[in-house]
C-alpha positions, 0 to 999 in steps of 0.5 A: 550489495544494496540492490541485492538486499532490496531485491530480497526484501521485495521478493520476501514482501511479495511472497508475504502478499501472495501467501496472505491472500492480499494479491487475491482480489476476491479475498480482499473484497471478501474482507471489505464485505462487512454486511455479507460473507465477511472474511476477517482473515486479512485483519490478522494480516494487517495486525501482523504488519502493524506489529512487524513495523511498530519497533522499526517505526519507533526507532526511526521516529526517535533517531531520524535514521534508518537501519543503514544510518541514512536520514529518513524524512517523516511527514511534518504534520498530523493535520487531517485536512480536506486533501487527506480525506479526499485522497483517502476516500479515493484510495479506499474506493479504488481498493473496494472496486478493484480488490487491489491496493498498490503493492498487491496489484504489482505482485498480481501484475507480475503473476500475469493477472489481467485485472491487475494490469488494468488496475496498475494502468488506472493507478499510474493514470491517477498518479499522473493526474495528481502530479499535473494538478499539484504542478498547477498550484493546487497543493 
């Protein structure tokens, strides 16, 4: 039953990404083009996502458990350090260059978009490099 719920939630999330345009790199790049042909429509998608997550996140922060009653581990710090800033800049640069972030890239990969394949390969490569870097004690 848990696997079925996870599958349905993933399908609903993926459908939302397709309908909203988040899986379309041209639309995402239009949103990021603040000084050109800016397309603000994805800002509404982001506001909707934040609104949808607000109450569940407050629940988890208060109770420490998800809706199934399982323990949830949240970050233990709100410190903005060099690692966070550098990681955010790399994430943003990748998003701006490719027009994908990880979730929509997987949806686009499932839809057979060749540029999504390259992005996902690069993303997996970056994750591997990060893990190797972390294992060497650079945490």
